[in-house]
C-alpha positions, 0 to 999 in steps of 0.5 A: 500500500502506497503511503503519502509522505508529502505532509509532515503531519500524520493523519488518522487515516494514514495511521490506520493505513500503517496499522493495516500494513502491520496486521496484514504482514502478521497474517500473511507472514510477509514482512514490510519495510520500516514504518519510519522509512515511509513516515520519518516524522512518525512519533512515539505517540503515533506509534502507540495509536497504531498499536491501539488500532490493531489491538482494538480490531483484534479484541473486536474480532474476539480476542481478549486482553490478558496482560501487558508486556514491558520491553526494552528494559535492559541495556542489552536489548536497547543496544541490540535494537538501537533504542534508548527507552522502554516500551509496552505492548498488549498480551492477548489470550491468543498469544499465550502458550502454556508450558510444557508443550510443543510450539509451532513457529511456522506462523511467525516471521523471524522469532526470537526468545527471551527469558523474563519474569512475569507477575500476576495481579491479584487485584484490580489497579484502576487508572485512578490510582494516579490521582494520589501520585504514581504507584510505588514499588511497595504498593505494586508488591501488594497487588502481585500474587504470583511470580512466573519464569517466562519465555517471551517469543518476540517477532517483527513484522518489519523485515530483518528487525530494522526497527526504530523505537517507533517501529517496534511500538507500532508493532505491539512492542514486537511481541508474539507469544508469552510462554508460562508454566507453573508459578510461585507465591509472591512473598516479600522474601521472593521480591527481595531476591529477584534483582540477584536471581539469575535467569538462564536460557537453555536450548537443547540443554545447552546454556545460550544466554543468562542475566540477573533480574537487576538487568531490568531497571535494577529490579524486574518489578520496576519494569512492571511498575513502569508499565502500571504507571504509564498505562495509568497516565493513559487512563487504562485500568488493569484487572486482577488476573492480568499478567505483566511481563517485566522485560528481558534480562539478556539480548534475545536469541533466535528461536530455532525449530526442532529444539527444546527450550528451558528457562531456569532460576533458583527458587522458581519453577522452570518453564520449558517448551519444544519447537516443532520441526 
């Protein structure tokens, strides 16, 4: 689809066209060029509008929101993708993968995998919480009831991962699937330990990457807190049962077919999947 680049201001119609191009790429498996190549004036706010457009359409088609992801929280991921700040995306029910099991990557374009912490909310967090100021880390601790080791499978509907911050935000923060298994009860002792916990990613029992929880803004729960407060600023409520994916502790690794993948860390249940040949 040809996009007019003669005007610096991006109209709602143009944003909808860009959203459609991303949705078509995801459905067809054929990636597109960077949005910022055709629209160099695309802003972060524009990109979130594109993301919102596609999420709204998917929800209207029957999907439901089950969580949020925080991305680009570690220096390793920021360096890998050439960006300098976190972003967020939406996790839908059709993006969830329950471990253990076998996952077919054929519907994805260029999947990569990351080891991360996920947190389940045990109570609602209405956007109105910001009326008294940003939520604190201690307040968020009181809202989280379960902690998971997770694998986030990321994918880019933009060819060759040639993305800017605006490109990845528009592409739902490059999210594709969230793999979770068993969880641990959220306790004060567990929260205190998370910055020093090392997450290890194994492929076919070989360690391929690892990182400590503190790689995520100093504490993985701070990644979740960033999302809670950012969404509150936008007037979005969070519901009990939603999962917040805190961000990768290491640079992403290509997700190869016909392999076994496991994330392990002391004090938490491991999570494993196999990828179909």
